[in-house]
C-alpha positions in Angstrom: 33.2 -5.9 10.6 30.1 -4.1 9.3 29.6 -6.5 6.4 30.1 -9.5 8.7 27.6 -8.3 11.3 25.1 -7.3 8.7 25.3 -10.7 6.9 24.8 -12.8 10.0 21.3 -14.0 10.8 19.8 -12.4 13.9 19.6 -14.4 17.1 16.7 -14.7 19.4 16.7 -16.5 22.7 15.3 -20.1 22.6 15.2 -20.2 18.8 16.8 -23.0 16.8 20.3 -21.8 15.9 20.0 -20.2 12.4 23.7 -20.8 11.6 26.2 -23.5 12.5 29.5 -22.8 14.1 31.3 -23.9 11.0 29.4 -21.3 8.9 29.9 -18.6 11.5 33.7 -19.3 11.6 33.9 -19.4 7.8 32.2 -16.1 7.4 34.2 -14.5 10.3 37.5 -15.7 9.0 36.9 -14.0 5.6 35.9 -10.7 7.1 38.1 -10.3 10.2 41.8 -9.6 10.6 43.9 -12.5 11.7 44.3 -10.9 15.1 40.5 -10.4 15.6 39.7 -13.9 14.3 42.3 -15.4 16.7 40.5 -13.6 19.5 37.2 -14.9 18.3 38.4 -18.5 18.3 39.5 -18.3 21.9 36.3 -16.8 23.3 34.3 -19.6 24.9 31.3 -19.4 27.2 32.6 -22.4 29.2 36.0 -20.7 29.8 35.1 -17.2 30.9 36.8 -17.5 34.3 39.8 -15.4 33.2 39.4 -12.7 30.7 42.3 -12.4 28.3 40.0 -10.2 26.1 39.6 -6.8 27.8 36.5 -6.3 25.7 34.6 -8.9 27.7 36.1 -8.1 31.1 32.8 -7.1 32.6 31.0 -10.2 31.3 33.8 -12.4 32.6 33.3 -11.0 36.1 29.5 -11.5 35.9 30.1 -15.1 34.7 32.5 -15.8 37.6 29.7 -14.5 39.9 27.2 -16.7 38.2 29.5 -19.7 38.8 29.7 -18.7 42.5 25.9 -18.6 42.7 25.6 -22.0 41.0 28.0 -23.5 43.5 25.9 -21.9 46.3 22.8 -23.5 44.9 24.4 -27.0 45.0 26.0 -26.4 48.5 22.8 -25.1 50.0 20.9 -28.1 48.7 23.5 -30.5 50.0 23.6 -28.8 53.4 19.8 -28.5 53.5 19.9 -24.8 54.3 18.4 -21.7 52.6 20.2 -20.6 49.5 22.0 -17.2 49.5 22.4 -16.0 45.9 24.4 -12.9 45.2 23.4 -12.3 41.6 20.8 -14.8 40.3 17.2 -14.4 41.2 16.1 -16.2 44.3 13.4 -17.9 42.3 16.1 -20.1 40.7 16.4 -22.0 44.0 13.1 -23.6 43.4 12.1 -25.7 40.3 13.7 -28.5 38.4 17.3 -28.5 37.2 16.4 -28.2 33.5 14.2 -25.1 34.0 16.9 -23.6 36.3 19.5 -24.2 33.6 17.3 -22.5 31.0 16.8 -19.5 33.3 20.5 -19.2 33.9 21.1 -19.2 30.1 18.4 -16.5 29.8 20.2 -14.5 32.5 23.5 -14.9 30.5 21.7 -13.8 27.3 20.4 -10.7 29.0 23.9 -9.7 30.3 25.3 -10.2 26.8 22.5 -7.8 25.5 23.7 -5.3 28.1 27.3 -5.7 26.9 26.3 -5.0 23.3 24.5 -1.8 24.1 26.5 1.1 22.8 28.8 -1.0 20.7 27.9 -0.8 17.0 29.7 -2.9 14.4 32.6 -3.7 16.7 34.6 -6.7 17.7 32.5 -6.8 20.9 29.4 -7.4 18.8 31.1 -10.4 17.0 32.3 -11.9 20.3 28.9 -11.5 21.8 27.3 -13.1 18.7 29.5 -16.2 19.2 28.6 -16.4 22.9 24.9 -16.1 22.1 25.3 -18.8 19.4 26.8 -21.1 22.0 23.8 -20.5 24.3 21.4 -21.4 21.5 23.3 -24.5 20.6 23.3 -25.6 24.3 19.6 -24.9 24.6 19.0 -26.9 21.5 20.9 -29.8 22.9 18.4 -29.8 25.8 15.4 -30.4 23.7 13.6 -33.7 24.1 14.3 -35.0 20.6 18.0 -34.1 20.7 18.3 -35.7 24.1 16.7 -38.9 22.8 19.2 -39.0 19.9 22.2 -38.6 22.2 20.8 -41.2 24.6 20.2 -43.7 21.8 23.6 -43.2 20.4 25.2 -43.8 23.8 23.0 -46.9 24.3 23.7 -48.2 20.8 27.5 -47.7 21.3 27.4 -49.6 24.6 25.4 -52.5 23.0 27.9 -52.8 20.1 30.9 -52.8 22.5 29.1 -55.2 24.9 
């Protein structure tokens, strides 16, 4: 665990991911037990609604609350009423959807930082690393150039099929 965590590049919010998921998995599989690696493979930021991993129970609850606030944002807009957020800052109700999404990812990142506090060279640190890496890859996919590439690939596929 210590060697793995020391060998991974540090992650900073809004940076280009310094490592791919394939590289991360290769390094992790070499250094972790089969049980720990199996747990690592199942942890996914998009599937945090039920926590099978007691180590992330607190974050899973926060994530469920986040989803509730995101639903409230959409519902309030549809119903044209003031938004009532339980956990996210009220400032998220204003602004464009892209900036809102980035602010939500920043909120997730900060909660993951809180989760890491007090855990040194543990499986929690490895699981948090993966979740942060997912956030960075998602942020990167929202960049203008990446978006253009995805858009062009969709358009080109449609033209070829049409």
